[in-house]
MARBA-3410 file (N, C-alpha, C, O; in Angstrom, 1 decimal):
185
-6.8,4.9,18.5,-6.1,4.3,17.7,-4.9,4.3,18.5,-4.5,5.2,19.2 ~ -4.3,3.0,18.3,-2.9,2.7,18.6,-2.0,3.4,17.9,-2.4,3.8,16.8 ~ -0.6,3.8,18.1,0.3,4.2,17.2,1.5,3.4,17.3,2.6,4.1,17.0 ~ 1.6,2.2,17.6,2.8,1.3,17.8,3.0,0.4,16.5,3.6,-0.6,16.6 ~ 2.5,1.0,15.4,2.4,0.1,14.0,1.6,-1.3,14.1,1.7,-2.2,13.3
0.9,-1.2,15.2,-0.4,-2.2,14.9,-1.8,-1.1,15.4,-2.1,-1.0,16.6 ~ -2.3,-0.6,14.6,-3.3,0.2,14.9,-4.6,-0.6,14.8,-4.7,-1.4,13.8 ~ -5.5,-0.5,15.6,-6.8,-1.3,15.9,-7.6,-0.2,16.1,-7.3,0.8,16.9 ~ -8.9,-0.4,15.3,-9.9,0.2,15.5,-11.2,-0.8,15.9,-11.0,-2.0,15.7 ~ -12.4,-0.4,16.3,-13.7,-1.0,16.4,-14.5,-0.4,15.2,-14.4,0.8,15.0
-15.0,-1.0,14.7,-16.1,-0.2,13.9,-17.2,-1.0,13.6,-17.2,-2.1,13.2 ~ -18.2,-0.3,13.8,-19.6,-0.8,13.7,-20.3,-0.6,12.4,-20.3,0.6,12.1 ~ -20.8,-1.2,11.7,-21.5,-1.4,10.3,-22.8,-1.0,10.7,-23.4,-1.2,11.7 ~ -23.0,-0.2,9.6,-24.6,0.4,9.5,-25.3,-0.5,8.7,-24.8,-1.3,7.9 ~ -26.6,-0.3,8.8,-27.5,-1.2,7.9,-27.2,-1.7,6.5,-27.4,-2.8,6.1
-26.6,-0.7,5.8,-25.9,-1.0,4.6,-24.9,-2.0,4.4,-24.8,-2.7,3.4 ~ -24.0,-1.9,5.4,-23.0,-2.9,5.3,-23.1,-4.2,5.7,-24.1,-4.7,6.3 ~ -21.9,-5.0,5.1,-22.1,-6.5,5.1,-22.3,-7.2,6.3,-22.8,-8.4,6.4 ~ -21.8,-6.3,7.5,-21.9,-7.0,8.8,-22.8,-6.2,9.8,-22.5,-5.6,10.8 ~ -24.2,-6.3,9.1,-24.9,-5.4,10.2,-25.1,-6.0,11.6,-25.3,-7.3,11.8
-25.2,-5.1,12.5,-25.4,-5.6,13.9,-23.8,-6.1,14.4,-23.8,-6.0,15.6 ~ -22.9,-6.4,13.9,-21.8,-6.9,14.3,-20.6,-5.9,14.5,-20.6,-4.9,13.9 ~ -19.8,-6.3,15.4,-18.6,-5.3,15.9,-17.5,-6.0,15.3,-17.3,-7.1,15.7 ~ -16.8,-5.6,14.3,-15.3,-5.9,13.9,-14.1,-5.2,14.0,-14.0,-4.0,13.7 ~ -13.1,-5.9,14.5,-11.9,-4.9,14.7,-11.0,-5.0,13.5,-10.7,-6.0,12.9
-10.6,-3.9,13.4,-10.0,-3.7,12.1,-8.4,-3.5,12.7,-8.3,-2.8,13.7 ~ -7.3,-4.1,12.0,-6.0,-4.2,12.7,-5.2,-3.8,11.5,-5.2,-4.5,10.5 ~ -4.4,-2.5,11.7,-3.4,-1.9,10.5,-2.1,-2.6,11.2,-1.9,-2.6,12.4 ~ -1.3,-3.2,10.4,-0.1,-3.5,11.1,0.9,-3.8,9.6,0.4,-3.9,8.5 ~ 2.2,-3.9,9.9,3.1,-4.0,9.1,2.9,-5.3,8.6,2.5,-6.1,9.4
3.2,-5.6,7.3,3.1,-6.8,6.7,4.0,-7.9,7.0,5.2,-7.5,7.2 ~ 3.8,-9.4,7.2,4.6,-10.2,7.3,4.6,-11.1,6.2,3.7,-11.1,5.5 ~ 5.6,-12.1,6.0,5.6,-13.0,4.7,4.3,-13.8,4.8,3.8,-14.1,3.8 ~ 3.8,-14.0,5.8,2.4,-15.0,5.8,1.5,-14.2,5.5,0.4,-14.7,5.2 ~ 1.5,-12.9,5.3,0.4,-12.5,4.5,0.4,-12.1,3.2,-0.3,-11.1,2.9
1.2,-12.8,2.3,1.4,-12.5,0.8,0.5,-13.1,0.3,0.0,-12.7,-0.8 ~ -0.2,-14.4,0.9,-1.8,-14.8,0.4,-2.9,-13.7,0.3,-3.5,-13.4,-0.8 ~ -3.0,-13.1,1.2,-3.7,-12.3,1.1,-3.6,-11.0,0.7,-4.6,-10.3,0.5 ~ -2.5,-10.5,0.4,-2.3,-9.3,-0.2,-2.4,-9.5,-2.0,-2.9,-8.7,-2.9 ~ -1.8,-10.8,-2.2,-1.8,-11.3,-3.8,-3.1,-10.8,-4.5,-3.1,-9.8,-5.3
-4.2,-11.3,-4.4,-5.5,-11.0,-4.9,-5.8,-9.6,-4.9,-6.4,-9.1,-5.8 ~ -5.3,-8.9,-4.0,-5.6,-7.2,-3.8,-4.8,-6.5,-4.8,-5.2,-5.6,-5.5 ~ -3.4,-7.0,-4.9,-2.4,-6.3,-5.8,-2.7,-6.6,-7.2,-2.6,-5.7,-8.1 ~ -3.2,-8.1,-7.4,-3.6,-8.4,-8.7,-4.6,-7.6,-9.5,-4.5,-7.4,-10.7 ~ -5.7,-7.2,-8.8,-6.8,-6.6,-8.9,-6.6,-4.9,-9.1,-7.2,-4.2,-9.9
-5.6,-4.6,-8.3,-5.2,-3.2,-8.3,-4.7,-2.9,-9.6,-5.2,-1.9,-10.1 ~ -3.9,-3.6,-10.3,-3.0,-3.1,-11.6,-4.0,-2.8,-12.8,-5.2,-3.3,-12.9 ~ -3.5,-2.1,-13.5,-4.5,-1.5,-14.3,-3.4,-1.6,-15.7,-3.8,-2.1,-16.7 ~ -2.3,-1.1,-15.6,-1.3,-1.1,-16.6,-0.7,-2.4,-17.1,-0.4,-2.6,-18.3 ~ -0.4,-3.3,-15.9,0.5,-4.7,-15.9,-0.2,-5.7,-15.7,-1.4,-5.5,-15.4
0.0,-6.7,-15.8,-0.8,-8.0,-15.4,0.5,-8.7,-14.6,1.4,-9.4,-15.0 ~ 0.2,-8.2,-13.2,1.0,-8.8,-12.3,1.5,-10.1,-12.1,0.6,-10.8,-11.7 ~ 2.7,-10.8,-12.4,2.9,-12.5,-12.2,3.1,-12.9,-10.8,3.8,-12.2,-10.0 ~ 2.6,-13.8,-10.6,2.7,-14.5,-9.3,4.1,-14.4,-8.9,4.4,-13.8,-7.8 ~ 5.1,-15.0,-9.5,6.3,-15.6,-9.0,6.8,-14.0,-9.0,7.6,-13.9,-8.1
6.7,-13.1,-9.5,7.5,-11.8,-9.5,7.1,-10.7,-8.2,7.8,-9.9,-7.7 ~ 5.5,-11.0,-8.0,4.9,-10.6,-7.0,5.6,-11.2,-5.7,6.1,-10.4,-4.8 ~ 5.7,-12.6,-5.5,6.4,-12.9,-4.4,7.8,-12.6,-4.3,8.3,-12.3,-3.2 ~ 8.4,-12.6,-5.3,9.7,-12.0,-5.1,9.8,-10.6,-4.6,10.7,-10.2,-3.7 ~ 9.1,-10.0,-5.1,9.1,-8.5,-4.7,8.5,-8.0,-3.2,8.8,-7.0,-2.5
7.7,-9.0,-2.9,6.9,-8.9,-1.6,8.0,-9.2,-0.6,8.1,-8.5,0.4 ~ 8.9,-10.1,-0.7,9.9,-10.5,0.1,11.0,-9.4,0.1,11.5,-8.9,1.2 ~ 11.4,-9.0,-1.2,12.3,-7.9,-1.0,11.6,-6.8,-0.2,12.2,-6.3,0.8 ~ 10.6,-6.4,-0.4,9.9,-5.1,0.1,10.2,-5.2,1.8,10.9,-4.5,2.5 ~ 9.3,-6.4,2.1,9.4,-6.5,3.7,10.9,-6.4,4.0,10.9,-5.6,5.0
12.2,-6.9,3.7,13.5,-6.5,4.2,14.2,-5.3,3.6,15.5,-5.2,3.7 ~ 13.2,-4.3,2.9,14.0,-3.1,2.7,13.6,-2.1,3.6,12.4,-1.9,3.7 ~ 14.7,-1.3,4.4,14.2,-0.5,5.4,13.8,1.0,4.7,13.8,2.0,5.4 ~ 13.5,1.1,3.5,12.8,2.5,3.0,11.6,1.7,2.5,11.1,2.4,1.5 ~ 11.0,0.9,2.7,10.0,0.3,2.3,8.7,0.0,3.5,8.9,-0.5,4.6
7.7,0.4,3.1,6.7,0.0,4.3,5.7,-0.8,3.3,5.3,-0.4,2.2 ~ 5.4,-1.8,3.9,3.9,-2.7,3.3,3.2,-2.8,4.8,3.7,-3.1,5.8 ~ 1.8,-2.4,4.5,0.9,-2.2,5.6,-0.1,-3.3,5.4,0.1,-3.8,4.3 ~ -1.0,-3.9,5.9,-2.0,-4.7,5.5,-3.2,-4.3,6.8,-3.0,-4.2,8.0 ~ -4.2,-4.1,6.1,-5.8,-3.7,7.3,-6.0,-5.2,7.4,-5.8,-5.8,6.3
-6.4,-5.7,8.4,-7.1,-7.1,8.8,-8.2,-7.2,9.6,-8.2,-6.8,10.8 ~ -9.4,-7.7,9.0,-10.6,-7.8,9.5,-10.3,-9.4,10.3,-9.2,-10.1,10.4 ~ -11.8,-9.7,11.0,-11.7,-11.2,11.5,-11.7,-12.1,10.3,-11.1,-13.1,10.2 ~ -12.5,-11.4,9.1,-12.4,-11.9,7.7,-11.1,-12.6,6.9,-11.1,-13.5,6.0 ~ -9.9,-11.7,7.5,-8.9,-11.7,6.5,-8.3,-10.2,6.2,-8.6,-9.2,6.6
-7.4,-10.5,5.5,-6.6,-9.2,4.9,-7.5,-8.6,3.9,-8.1,-9.3,3.0 ~ -7.7,-7.0,4.0,-9.0,-6.7,3.2,-8.3,-5.4,2.5,-8.9,-4.7,1.7 ~ -7.2,-5.0,2.8,-6.4,-4.0,2.2,-4.8,-4.0,2.4,-4.1,-4.7,3.2 ~ -4.3,-3.3,1.6,-2.7,-3.1,1.6,-2.5,-1.7,1.4,-3.3,-1.0,0.9 ~ -1.3,-1.4,1.7,-0.6,0.0,1.3,1.1,-0.4,1.4,1.7,-1.1,2.3
1.4,0.1,0.2,2.9,0.3,-0.1,3.4,1.8,-0.2,2.9,2.7,-0.7 ~ 4.7,1.7,0.4,5.0,3.4,0.7,6.6,3.1,0.5,7.0,1.9,0.6 ~ 7.4,4.0,0.2,8.6,4.1,0.4,9.3,5.4,0.8,8.6,6.3,0.2 ~ 10.1,5.8,1.3,10.6,7.2,1.3,12.0,7.2,0.7,12.8,6.2,0.7 ~ 12.3,8.4,0.3,13.5,8.7,-0.8,14.1,9.5,-0.4,13.5,10.2,0.5
15.5,9.9,-0.7,16.1,11.3,-0.6,15.8,12.5,-1.5,15.5,12.2,-2.7 ~ 15.7,13.6,-1.3,15.4,14.6,-2.5,16.1,15.8,-2.2,16.3,15.9,-1.0 ~ 16.4,16.6,-3.0,17.4,17.8,-2.8,16.2,19.0,-2.4,16.4,20.0,-1.6 ~ 14.8,18.8,-3.1,14.0,19.8,-2.8,13.6,20.0,-1.5,13.5,21.2,-1.0 ~ 13.3,18.8,-0.7,12.9,18.8,0.9,14.0,18.6,1.9,13.9,18.4,3.1
15.2,18.8,1.1,16.3,18.8,2.2,16.4,17.6,2.9,16.9,17.6,4.0 ~ 16.0,16.4,2.4,16.2,15.2,3.0,15.1,14.2,2.4,14.8,14.2,1.2 ~ 14.4,13.5,3.4,13.6,12.4,2.6,12.3,12.9,2.8,12.0,13.8,3.5 ~ 11.4,12.1,2.0,10.1,12.6,1.8,9.5,10.8,1.5,10.2,9.8,1.2 ~ 8.1,10.9,1.8,7.5,9.6,1.8,6.5,9.4,0.5,5.7,10.4,0.3
6.5,8.5,-0.2,5.7,8.4,-1.4,4.8,7.2,-1.2,5.5,6.2,-0.8 ~ 3.6,7.0,-1.3,2.5,6.2,-1.3,2.2,5.6,-2.7,1.4,6.1,-3.4 ~ 2.9,4.4,-2.9,2.8,3.7,-4.3,1.4,3.2,-4.7,0.7,3.4,-5.7 ~ 1.1,2.6,-3.7,-0.2,1.6,-3.8,-1.3,1.6,-2.6,-0.9,1.2,-1.5 ~ -2.5,2.0,-2.7,-3.6,1.8,-1.7,-4.4,0.9,-2.4,-4.6,1.0,-3.6
-4.9,-0.2,-1.6,-5.9,-1.0,-2.6,-6.7,-1.6,-1.1,-6.1,-2.1,-0.1 ~ -8.0,-1.3,-1.3,-9.0,-1.7,-0.3,-10.1,-2.6,-1.1,-10.7,-2.1,-2.0 ~ -10.0,-3.7,-0.6,-11.3,-4.6,-1.1,-12.2,-3.9,-1.4,-12.5,-3.0,-0.6 ~ -13.1,-4.1,-2.6,-14.3,-3.2,-2.8,-15.5,-3.3,-1.8,-16.3,-2.5,-1.8 ~ -15.5,-4.4,-1.0,-16.6,-4.8,0.0,-16.6,-3.9,1.3,-17.6,-3.7,1.9
-15.4,-3.5,1.6,-14.8,-2.9,2.6,-14.4,-1.2,2.5,-13.8,-0.5,3.3 ~ -15.1,-0.7,1.0,-14.5,0.4,1.0,-15.3,1.4,1.7,-16.4,0.9,1.9 ~ -15.3,2.8,2.1,-15.9,3.7,2.5,-16.1,3.4,4.0,-17.1,3.8,4.5 ~ -15.5,2.8,4.7,-15.6,2.4,6.2,-14.3,2.7,7.0,-14.0,2.3,8.1 ~ -13.6,3.5,6.4,-12.3,3.8,7.0,-11.3,3.5,7.2,-10.4,4.0,8.0
-11.2,2.2,6.4,-9.7,1.4,6.3,-9.0,2.3,5.6,-8.0,2.7,6.2 ~ -9.1,2.7,4.2,-8.2,3.6,3.3,-7.7,4.5,4.4,-6.5,4.6,4.4 ~ -8.4,5.2,5.2,-7.7,6.2,6.4,-7.0,5.8,7.3,-6.1,6.5,7.8 ~ -7.3,4.5,7.6,-6.4,4.0,8.9,-5.1,3.8,7.9,-4.2,4.6,8.2 ~ -5.0,3.1,7.1,-3.9,2.8,6.3,-2.9,4.2,6.0,-1.7,4.4,6.4
-3.7,5.2,5.4,-2.9,6.2,5.3,-2.6,7.0,6.7,-1.5,7.7,6.5 ~ -3.0,7.0,7.6,-2.5,7.7,8.8,-1.4,7.0,9.4,-0.5,7.6,10.1 ~ -1.5,5.5,9.2,-0.4,4.8,9.7,0.6,5.2,8.9,1.5,5.8,9.5 ~ 0.9,5.0,7.6,1.4,5.6,6.4,2.3,7.0,6.5,3.5,7.1,6.2 ~ 1.4,7.9,6.9,1.9,9.1,7.5,2.5,9.3,8.8,3.1,10.3,9.1
2.4,8.0,9.8,3.2,8.2,11.1,4.4,7.8,10.7,5.4,8.5,11.0 ~ 4.4,6.5,9.7,5.6,5.9,9.7,6.5,7.0,8.7,7.7,6.7,8.7 ~ 6.3,8.0,7.9,6.7,8.8,7.3,7.5,9.8,7.9,8.5,10.3,7.5 ~ 6.7,10.4,9.1,7.3,11.3,10.1,8.4,10.8,10.9,9.4,11.5,11.1 ~ 8.3,9.6,11.3,9.2,8.5,11.8,10.7,8.4,10.8,11.8,8.3,11.3
10.4,8.4,9.7,11.9,8.4,9.0,12.0,9.6,8.7,12.9,9.7,7.9 ~ 11.6,10.8,9.0,11.9,12.1,8.9,11.8,13.1,7.7,12.4,14.1,7.4 ~ 10.5,12.2,7.0,10.1,12.8,5.7,9.5,14.1,6.0,8.9,14.2,7.1 ~ 9.6,15.0,5.2,9.2,16.4,5.1,7.8,16.2,4.7,7.0,17.0,5.2 ~ 7.4,15.3,4.0,5.8,15.3,3.2,5.5,13.9,2.8,6.4,13.0,2.6
4.5,13.7,2.8,4.0,12.5,2.0,3.3,12.7,0.7,2.5,13.6,0.7 ~ 3.4,12.2,-0.3,2.7,12.0,-1.5,2.3,10.9,-2.3,2.7,9.8,-2.1 ~ 1.4,11.1,-3.4,0.9,10.0,-4.2,0.5,10.6,-5.2,0.2,11.8,-5.3 ~ 0.3,9.5,-6.2,-0.5,9.7,-7.3,-1.9,9.0,-7.6,-1.8,7.8,-7.4 ~ -3.0,9.4,-7.9,-4.2,9.0,-7.8,-5.1,9.2,-9.0,-5.4,10.4,-9.3
-5.5,8.1,-9.7,-6.1,8.4,-10.7,-7.9,8.3,-10.5,-8.7,8.8,-11.3 ~ -8.1,7.7,-9.7,-9.4,7.0,-9.2,-10.1,7.7,-7.7,-11.3,7.9,-7.6 ~ -9.2,8.1,-6.8,-9.4,8.6,-5.4,-9.1,10.0,-5.1,-9.0,10.5,-3.9 ~ -9.1,10.7,-6.1,-8.7,12.0,-5.6,-9.2,12.5,-4.3,-8.6,13.0,-3.3 ~ -10.6,12.3,-4.8,-11.6,13.2,-3.5,-11.4,12.5,-2.2,-11.7,13.2,-1.2
-10.9,11.5,-2.1,-10.6,10.7,-0.8,-9.4,11.5,-0.5,-9.6,12.2,0.6 ~ -8.3,11.7,-1.0,-7.2,12.1,-0.5,-7.3,13.9,-0.2,-6.5,14.5,0.4 ~ -8.2,14.2,-0.7,-8.4,15.7,-0.4,-9.0,16.0,0.9,-8.7,16.9,1.6 ~ -10.1,15.0,1.1,-10.8,14.9,2.3,-9.7,14.5,3.7,-9.9,14.8,4.9 ~ -8.5,13.8,3.1,-7.5,13.8,4.2,-6.6,14.5,4.4,-5.7,14.2,5.1
-6.8,15.9,3.6,-6.0,17.1,3.9,-4.9,17.0,2.6,-4.1,18.0,2.5 ~ -4.8,16.2,1.8,-3.7,16.2,0.5,-4.1,17.4,-0.2,-5.2,18.0,0.0 ~ -3.2,17.8,-0.9,-3.7,18.8,-1.9,-3.1,18.5,-3.2,-2.1,17.9,-3.3 ~ -3.9,19.1,-4.3,-3.5,18.5,-5.6,-2.5,19.4,-6.1,-2.7,20.5,-6.5 ~ -1.3,18.9,-6.1,0.0,19.7,-6.4,0.4,19.8,-7.6,0.8,20.8,-8.0
0.4,18.4,-8.5,1.2,18.3,-9.7,0.5,17.5,-10.3,-0.4,16.9,-9.7 ~ 1.0,17.3,-11.6,0.3,16.5,-12.8,1.4,15.2,-12.6,2.6,15.4,-12.5 ~ 0.9,14.1,-12.5,1.7,12.9,-12.8,1.9,12.1,-14.1,1.0,11.6,-14.7 ~ 3.4,12.1,-14.7,3.4,11.5,-15.7,4.2,10.1,-16.0,5.0,9.8,-15.0 ~ 4.2,9.4,-16.8,4.7,8.0,-16.5,5.1,7.6,-18.1,4.6,8.0,-19.2
6.2,6.8,-18.0,6.6,6.2,-19.5,6.4,5.0,-19.0,6.7,4.7,-17.8 ~ 5.9,4.1,-19.8,6.5,2.6,-19.9,7.5,1.9,-20.5,7.4,1.6,-21.7 ~ 8.5,1.6,-19.8,9.8,1.3,-20.3,9.8,-0.4,-20.6,10.8,-0.9,-21.1 ~ 8.7,-1.3,-20.4,8.7,-2.4,-20.8,7.4,-2.7,-21.5,6.5,-2.0,-21.1 ~ 7.1,-3.7,-22.3,5.7,-4.0,-22.7,5.2,-4.8,-21.9,5.6,-5.9,-21.7
4.1,-4.3,-21.3,3.3,-5.2,-19.8,2.8,-6.4,-20.5,2.5,-7.4,-19.8 ~ 2.6,-6.6,-22.1,2.3,-7.8,-22.6,3.0,-8.9,-22.7,2.7,-10.1,-22.9 ~ 4.5,-8.3,-22.5,5.5,-9.6,-22.3,5.9,-10.2,-21.1,5.7,-9.7,-20.0 ~ 6.3,-11.2,-21.4,6.5,-11.8,-19.9,7.6,-11.1,-18.9,8.7,-11.2,-19.4 ~ 7.5,-10.8,-18.2,8.2,-9.6,-17.2,9.3,-10.0,-16.5,10.2,-9.3,-16.0
9.2,-11.7,-16.4,10.3,-12.4,-15.6,12.0,-11.8,-16.5,13.0,-11.3,-16.0 ~ 11.8,-12.1,-17.6,13.0,-11.6,-18.3,13.7,-10.2,-18.4,14.9,-10.0,-18.7 ~ 12.7,-9.3,-18.2,13.2,-8.3,-18.0,13.5,-7.2,-16.9,13.9,-6.1,-17.0 ~ 13.3,-8.3,-15.4,13.5,-7.5,-14.4,14.6,-7.9,-13.8,14.5,-7.5,-12.6 ~ 15.7,-8.5,-14.0,17.2,-8.7,-13.7,17.1,-9.2,-12.3,17.7,-8.9,-11.3
16.0,-10.4,-12.4,16.2,-11.4,-11.0,17.2,-12.1,-11.1,17.4,-13.0,-12.0 ~ 17.9,-11.9,-9.8,18.9,-13.4,-10.2,18.2,-14.6,-9.7,17.1,-14.4,-9.3 ~ 18.9,-15.9,-9.8,18.0,-17.4,-9.6,17.6,-17.2,-8.2,16.4,-17.6,-7.8 ~ 18.5,-16.6,-7.3,18.3,-16.6,-6.0,17.1,-16.0,-5.5,16.6,-16.4,-4.4 ~ 16.6,-15.2,-6.1,15.1,-14.3,-5.9,15.5,-12.9,-5.3,14.5,-12.1,-5.1
16.8,-12.6,-5.0,17.0,-11.2,-4.5,17.2,-10.4,-5.4,17.5,-10.8,-6.6 ~ 17.0,-9.1,-5.2,17.3,-8.0,-6.6,18.1,-7.1,-5.9,17.8,-6.7,-4.8 ~ 19.4,-6.7,-6.7,20.2,-5.7,-6.0,19.5,-4.3,-6.1,18.9,-3.8,-7.1 ~ 19.8,-3.7,-4.9,19.0,-2.3,-4.8,17.8,-2.2,-4.0,17.3,-1.1,-3.6 ~ 17.2,-3.5,-3.7,16.0,-3.6,-2.8,16.3,-3.8,-1.5,15.4,-3.9,-0.6
END
């Protein structure tokens, strides 16, 4: 795999895969604005606690693309975008500087167990090192075994407290000015 932000890997599907006998090139790269349409259905299907709203998704997507502390990766096959990853770096006291946090990893169900999640995580780890992060961490309810296989350790419980009602319209709660920008992102 290349490590220049444009990771490509050829993959040969086995007889159980949807593309038996074909070679398909996987490309992992930073997302661009034109990827919004391909990421939206994956992000929408990923959510379990909230109902993503298209308008807020679009605003957030654009803000994240412009944030120096955020990484949005897409995995792209000939068929289109099949996965994405969202990560951030932030400063910490405990690590004497930045750490990387993987917020979301979503691979379309028909492409799981084919190395796409691994390719996304490898690129996120490379990016984290470039940012000077001491480590990469994440929370996962459904894919713990996958992350253990990648060398992650189960090191803490994850707690969350919802601050807004996920059933209410989120636009009014988000502090978005009418120009679509959000201070702090």
